[in-house]
C-alpha positions in Angstrom: 8.9 -25.5 -3.6 5.9 -23.3 -3.2 2.3 -24.6 -2.8 -0.8 -22.5 -3.4 -4.4 -23.4 -2.4 -7.2 -21.2 -3.6 -10.7 -20.9 -2.1 -13.7 -18.7 -2.1 -15.2 -19.2 -5.6 -18.9 -19.7 -6.2 -22.0 -18.4 -7.9 -22.9 -14.8 -7.6 -25.4 -12.5 -9.3 -24.3 -9.7 -11.6 -23.4 -6.7 -9.5 -22.5 -8.8 -6.5 -19.3 -9.4 -4.7 -17.0 -12.3 -4.0 -13.7 -12.8 -2.3 -11.0 -15.3 -3.2 -8.2 -16.4 -0.9 -4.9 -18.1 -1.7 -2.9 -19.7 1.1 0.8 -19.9 0.3 3.2 -22.5 1.8 6.7 -23.8 1.2 9.6 -21.5 0.3 7.8 -18.3 0.8 11.0 -16.2 1.0 11.7 -17.0 -2.6 8.6 -15.3 -3.8 8.8 -11.8 -5.4 5.2 -11.3 -6.5 1.8 -12.9 -6.2 -0.8 -12.6 -8.9 -4.3 -13.7 -9.9 -5.1 -15.0 -13.4 -8.4 -16.3 -14.8 -9.4 -18.5 -17.7 -12.9 -18.4 -19.2 -14.2 -21.3 -21.3 -12.7 -21.3 -24.7 -10.3 -18.5 -23.9 -6.7 -18.1 -23.0 -5.6 -17.6 -19.4 -5.4 -13.9 -18.7 -3.7 -11.9 -16.0 -6.0 -10.1 -13.5 -4.0 -8.5 -10.8 -0.5 -8.5 -9.1 1.0 -7.5 -5.8 4.7 -7.1 -5.7 6.9 -7.9 -2.6 7.1 -4.2 -1.8 3.3 -3.9 -1.8 2.9 -2.3 -5.3 -0.3 -3.5 -7.0 -1.5 -3.4 -10.6 -4.6 -4.5 -12.3 -5.9 -5.4 -15.8 -8.0 -2.6 -17.3 -11.0 -4.9 -17.3 -11.1 -5.2 -13.5 -9.5 -1.9 -12.5 -11.7 -0.1 -9.9 -13.7 -3.3 -9.2 -11.2 -5.8 -8.0 -8.7 -5.4 -5.1 -5.6 -7.6 -4.5 -4.2 -7.6 -1.0 -2.2 -9.9 1.3 -1.8 -10.8 5.0 1.8 -11.7 5.6 1.0 -13.1 9.0 -1.4 -15.6 7.4 0.6 -16.2 4.3 -2.5 -15.4 2.3 -3.3 -13.4 -0.7 -6.8 -12.1 -1.4 -8.8 -10.9 -4.4 -11.9 -8.9 -3.5 -14.2 -8.7 -6.5 -17.0 -6.2 -6.6 -19.5 -5.1 -9.2 -19.1 -8.5 -10.8 -20.2 -9.0 -14.4 -21.1 -12.1 -16.4 -17.8 -11.7 -18.3 -15.9 -12.2 -15.1 -17.0 -15.8 -15.1 -13.9 -18.0 -15.2 -11.6 -20.3 -13.3 -9.4 -18.0 -11.1 -5.8 -19.1 -10.5 -3.4 -17.9 -7.9 0.2 -17.5 -9.1 3.5 -17.1 -7.3 6.5 -15.7 -9.1 9.9 -16.4 -7.5 12.9 -14.0 -7.8 14.4 -16.7 -10.2 11.5 -16.3 -12.5 10.0 -19.7 -11.6 6.2 -19.7 -11.4 3.8 -21.8 -9.3 0.1 -22.2 -9.8 -2.8 -23.2 -7.6 -5.5 -25.6 -8.7 -8.0 -22.9 -9.5 -11.4 -21.9 -8.2 -14.5 -21.4 -10.3 -16.3 -18.1 -10.2 -19.7 -17.9 -12.0 -21.6 -14.6 -12.4 -25.1 -15.3 -13.5 -28.7 -14.4 -12.6 
């Protein structure tokens, strides 16, 4: 099993920055990729960014150039640095682990609110 615990959400003004963390535990060696998703009120959950086991990263067009996904293998932690935040970035952000088998695991989510 894989367990994920997110942290770092909060309230930030438009144009500001915020960093999220996701601590991974359990069967880490089964994980092939880590991703961040978000879900705004009344909307479907959407993919934000991914980092593959080999270090390859990719981003949704809506966050490209503003968000950066990274990891610290020694700390079993994945990060999402969010800059130039916009009100439309307001959502609950979820950490997601994808195993080689295709199984997915989710964190509990952390709220990010961008508002003046």
